[in-house]
N, C-alpha and C positions, 0 to 999 in steps of 0.2 A: 347319314340319314337324309332322305330327300325332303324337300320342303313340304310335300303333301303329307308325309309321315309325321313330321313335327306338328303340323296342324292337327292331325288325328290324335296324337298323344296329348296335345293341349286340351282337346275337347274331352278326352277321357278323364283327365285330371280334375277338371272343373267340378264335377259332381262329388268327387271324393273330398275335395277341400271344403265344399259347402257342407257336406255331412259332418266333417270334423268340427267345423265352426259351430254347427248346430249342437253337437254333443257337448262341446266345451261351454257354450252359452247356457245350456240346460244345467250343467253341473254347477256353473257359477251361481245361477239363480237359486238352485237348491241349497247351496252352501250359505248364501246370504239369508235365505228364509230360515234355515236351521239356526244360524247364529242369532237372529233376531228373537226367536222364540225363547231361547234359554235365558237370556238376561232380562227378559221382560219383567219378572217378579222383582229383581233387584232394582230396576229402574222405578217401578211403582213404589217400592219401599222408600227409596231415597226421595221421591217426590212427596210422599206423605210427611216425612220428617222435616222437609223444607217448608211445608205449608201448615204447621201446627196452629190450631185455633186458640187464640188468647181468650181469657175470661172477659166477660162483658164489663165495660166501664160503668161507673156510677152515673146516676141521673144528673148530678150537680157538678158544675165546673167552677162556680164562684159561690160566694156567701153574701148575704145581705149585710149592710153596715149596722152593727149591733146597736149603737146608741140611737140610731134612727129607725130601728125596727119596731119600736113600741110607740103607739100613738099617745098623744098627750092626754086624751080622755082616759085611756087605760092606766096611765101612770097616776092620774089623780085618784082613780079608784083603788089602786094598790098602795099608794102613798098619800093618804088623805091628810088634810090639815094645812095645805099651802095654797097660795094664789096660783092661778093658771100660768102666769109668766115667771114663776119662781125659778131661779137658776138651778135649784136642786133637781128639776125635771130634765135638765140638759144631760145629766149623767157624766160619768168619768170613764173614758175609753180605756180598755185594757191594753197593755203593752204587747204587741205582736210583731212578728217579723215577716209575715205573709198573710195579708188579710183575706186571701182566697183560700187559705188553709185553716186559719183560726182567727176568731174575732170575738170580743166580749165587751160588756159595759156594766157599770155598777152605779146604783143610785142609793142615796141615804137621805132620810127626812126625819128630823127631830122635832117633836112637839112636847107640850107640857105633860101629856099622858104617856109618852114613851117614844121609842125610835123604831122605824122600819127600814129594812134593807132589802134591796132587790138586785140580783146579779143574773145576767144571762150570758151564755157562752155558746158559740157555734164552732163545731169542729168538722171539717170536711176530710173524710178518710180516703186515702189513696193506697191501693195495693200495688206494690212493685213486683209481685209474683204473678207471672202470666197465667198460672194455673188457679189463682184465687181472685175472684171478682172483688171490686170495691165494696159492693153490698155485703158480701160474706165477711170481709175484713171489718167493716163497720159493725156488723151484727156481733162478731166476736168481741169487739171493744165494748159494745153496749152491754153484753152479758157479763163482762168482767166488772163493769160498774154496778150492775144489779146485784151480783154476788157480794161485792164489797159492802153494799148497803143492806145485805141480808134480806133481800126481797125473795119471796118464795118463787121457785122455778115455775115457768109456765108450761102447760101441757103442750107437748110437741116441740119444746124448745130444743136447740142444738145440744147434743150430749157434751160431756166434759172433754171427750177425746176430740170431737170436731172443733170445739172452741180452742183446744190446745194447739191444733194445727195452724191456726191463724193468729194465735195470741201474740207470738213474737213480733209479727208485723204490726199488729195493733199497738203494741207498746212502742214500737219504733215511730209510729205516727205521732203518738203523744209526746215522745221525746223531742220531735222537731217542731212542736207547737209552741204557743205562747207561754211564757213563764208566769203568767198571771195566776192569781190565787184560784180562779174559777176552773182551772185545768182539771182538778180532781174533785170537782164539786159534787158529783153523784155519790161519791163515797162519804161525803159529809166531813172531810178532814181539812184539806188545805183551805177551802173557802171559809170555814168556821174559824180557822186560825187567823186569817186576815182580819176578820171582824173583831176578834179579840184584841188585836194590837191597836185597831182604831178606836175601839170602845174604851181602852185604857186611858186614852187622852181625854175622854169626857167623863172620867170617873168610874167607868164600868170595869170590873175585873172579870175577865173571861177564863182565868186560869182554873183548870180542874173541871171545866164544864162537861167534858166528855164523859166523865164517870157518872154524871147526873142525868144522862139522856134517858127518857122514859117513853118509848114508842107506845102509842095507843093509850096513854094515860088520860085521866079525866080532863075534859076541856070545858070552856064556858062559851056562852053566846056573846062573844066580844065584837064590838063594832069599831068604828074609827077611834073611839075614846079609849079603847084598850080592853073592854070586857065588862062583865057584870059580876056581882058578888056571889051568884049562885053557880055551883058546879054541877056537872052532869057527866055520866059515863059516855065516852066517845062511842058513837054508833059504829057498827061493823064497816059501813061503807066509807068511813074516814080513816080506817087503819092503813098502815103501809101496805101497798099492793101494786099489782100490775094493772094497767089501763088498756082496755080493749078497743077503744074508739078514737085513738090518737096516733097518727102516723103508722109506721110499720110495726113498731114496738114502743112501749112506754111503761114507766113505773113511777110511783109517787111514794116518797118517804116522809114521815111526820115524826119529829122528835121534840119533846118538851124537856127543857133543861131548867132545873130549879137550883138555886143557891142563895146565899144570904144577900149578895149584892144585886140580885135581880132575877127575873124569870124571863125566858124567851122561848118561843116556839119556832122551830126551823122547818120549813117545807122545802124539799128538794124534789123536783120533777125533771125526769130525763126522758126524752123521746128520740127515736131514730126515724128518719125519712130517707130511704135509699142509703146513700153513703154520707149523710150528714147526721151528726149527733148534736142535739141541742140540750143544754142544761139550764134549768131555772132554779135559783136559790132565793127564797122569799122568807124573811125572818121578821118577827115582831118581838120587841123587848118592852118590858114594863118593870117598874120598881115596886109596884103595888102587888104584894103577894096574894091579895084577895081578888085580883083581876087577871085571871089566866087567859092568855090570848086564845081566841077561838080557833079550833082546828077546822071546823067546817067552813068558816069564812075564808081563812087563808088558803085552804085547799081549792075552794071554788075559784078564788081569784087567780091562783096559779094555773088552773086548768083553762080558764078563759084566756089567759095570756098565751098558753101553749097553742091554743087554737089559732090565735092571731099570728103567732110566729110561723105556724105551718103554712098559713096563707102567704106570708112574706117569702118563704122559701120558694113557693110555686109561682111567684110573680115574674 
């Protein structure tokens, strides 16, 4: 073949090669586009599972120091009969292993007319289930306390099934908390047992008191001295009940315990603010069976203290 013919063949081959390259390129792009379209759904699904949204954490990360959470003025109102600088107002801190999760304090003041006790307990609830928020876990724990105290259910409160879903975690939170007596204060059990053991040292016998509890029984207009001789039927607004104007949830329990060795009225107020549950136990004892501790006075004092503690949580 002559050189001129080879050059001619080379020129004819060039368009053919270019066309082949174009076809192959188009086929390759089409193949890539088709393969991208099919697994698109799978890629999206895997992306969703990798970015699952966790439940919202609670508002509180720490707790106030319990013994310092109550002002001296408030303590003098709740525990009257001592000088302002009395060591009784310092309180006794509860044993706790993590003060950011649980803290408590207890006060006791004895006078000639009787003895008063005050206990406060803070519990910060944390949910370790990413599908359950701290607030929901705390609400389940709060409702469990209300049920143990036989407080009537609130309108629109969580159903038993919804509470059961989070009850296990709530119990777990309590188990990791302080072993102090105020841990089950809302149920009116452990805290009262602690008082019984301490009262026995001062001549008070608290054995068998549980059988003598009388919610909503007649009360008197008792002051710091322990009460008056006239009795009166407790008004409806002092009966054990839920409270609408305190925190996110709140209830108050009022128990009058009578026996030969003495009479005492025990007030338990529990409120929840976001993922923190606060419990107040406020009791008045008297050996004078004619002077029944006043339900109204003790309840008002407990509610005033609860308002003060709510402010402490938000500081």
